[in-house]
N, C-alpha and C positions, 0 to 999 in steps of 0.2 A: 284448561288454555293455560295457566299458570304451571302447571306440571310439564308441559311442553317447552317452555321457556328454561326451567330449570335443568331439563336433560338438556337443551340445547348449549347452556352453559357448562355443563359438565361433559359433555362430549369435548367440547374444545380445549378444556383441560386436560381432559384425559390422554389426550394424544402427546402431551408433552412428558418425557420422561425424565426425572430427576438423574443428575449424575451423582453416582454413589462412590463415595471414596472408602477406602479401606482403612480402619483405624490405624493411625502411625505407630511403629513400635520404638523407633528412634527418635530421640529429642533432638530438637534444633538446638543452634546456637544461641536462639534468643531464650529458649527454655532452659538453657544451662543455668541462667543466674537466677533462677526462680526458686532454687532450692528444692527439697525433697516433697514438702507438703504442696508447693505450685506446680512440680512435675506432675504428681498423681492427680490435682486437680485437674490439668491439661489433659492428661490421658482420659479420664472420666468424662471430659466434655467432648473430646474426638470421638470416643466411643458412643456416648448418647447421640450425638449428631449421626453417625453412621447408622444406627440403630433406627433412628427417626426417617432417615430416607430410604432405609430399606423398607420401612413400614409403610411410607408413603406409596412406594412403587407396587408394594402388594396389594395396599387398598384400592389403587385406581385400576390393577389388572383385574381383581375382583367386581369392582363396578362397572368396568367393560364386559366382564362375563354376564353379570346381571342385567345389563341394558341389551346385551346382545340376546340371551334367553328369550326376552319378550317380542323380538323384531322377528318378523317372518323372513323366509330365506330372499326375497325379493329385496328387502329393507336391508337386509346384510349386504347384498350383492351391490346394491345402489350405493351403500356407503364406502364400499371397499373401491367402486368404479370412482367415485367422487374423489377418494384420497388418491388414488393412481392418476386420475386426471390433474389435480392440482400438482403432483409432483412432476407429471411429465411437462407442464406450462412451466414450472421453476427449471426443469433442464433445457427446456428450448430457450428460454430468456438467457441461461448461461451460456449456450453455445452460440447464441446471437451477440452477446457481449463479448466472447472470444473472437468471433469473427471481425466484430467492429474493431478489437485490440489490433488483430492482426493485420488488418487491411489499412489501419490508419499508423503503424509503427515506421512504415516506410516515409510517411508525410508530416507526420505530427510531431512536435519536439515531445510530448507527453500524450500517449494514446487512451489514457483515462480522460483527456478533456474531449475526445470523440465521443467517447461512452457518454459523459454527462450531457452534452449538447444535442445527441441526438436521440429520437423516440424509437427505441429498441422493440416496441410491441409491434411495429409496422412492417418488420422485416422477413417475418416467418408468416407462411401459409396454413390452413388449416391442416395439413399433412406435416408440419414441422420443417419443410424445406426453407432453407434461407436463400434469399435475394441478393447474391454477393455484387452483382451488377447496380442495382438500387444503391447498395450501401456504397458503393464507390461512387456514384452520381452525388450522394448526399453529403459524402466527405469532400468532394472538390467544390460542392456549392458553400459547404461550412468553412472551407479554406478561403473561399472568396469574399465571404463577410466577414471573416475573422482571421485576416492575414498573421496576426500576432501569435495563432497556434501553431504555425509551420514551424519545421525545423528549419535552423539556422543553417544557410551553405557554410560550407568549410572555408575557413580563411587561408589563403595560401600564406606560407610564412614569408616574411620578407627576407631579400638577401643580406647576408652579412654585410655590412659597409667594413670596408678597410681604413682604418684611419690614414689621413695624409701626414706625410711625413713632416716634420718641422726640424729645418735644418739649423736652427738656431739652438736646439737642445743639444743635438751630437756634437757641433763645434764648441760650445761652451763646457760639455763636460769632460771633454778631453783636455781643456786648456789648463795651465795652472794658475791657481787663484791668487789674485795679489793680496796684500794683507793692508792697504791702505784704503781707506773709505774713498777716495778720490778716483783710486785706479776701479774700484767695484761700480762707482756712478758712473764712470766711462763706459765700462763695459754694458751697463743695463743700457744707456743710450745708443751704443752701437747696434746692440741686439733689437731694440725697438726699430730703428733705422732699416735694420735688415728685413724685418718683418713688413716694412710698409713699402719696399721695392716691389 
């Protein structure tokens, strides 16, 4: 019984493949300030990391072969079918998410809001067919419940107002200016009286 649990744990980790990076041959700008000894140490560390990730991947492949060796053809086929089924379910979920975003893009300010508020698992049947009419209905219902998610209607630009002419500005601009403060004060009073008419 304990052996089955160990095998299940190993199975779940063996599907994950590490990313293997090639050892860096060029030094980066940050390694330029390390000096020659630092550059060599950095190069050794990168090479060791690359070798370790490659060894891990090889060990996982050997473990998978070892586990598959003890399985019957039926067990291997079942495991492949389960893996394919989970990948298909993931693809259907992505397709439903894309359909919801596409249908919501014309009505929602951010289509990601529609994806967040709707239950995506209810829009695809067993065959993977997506019910677009149901999505449309649920989007309309969501907008009724949360109208702040809707796109804002484009506001018409206001007409540019033309400034009203001020006759006092033009008449005083062409007149000769007096040099005495009494004449300036008299001109100011006359302009105020002209505005009041």
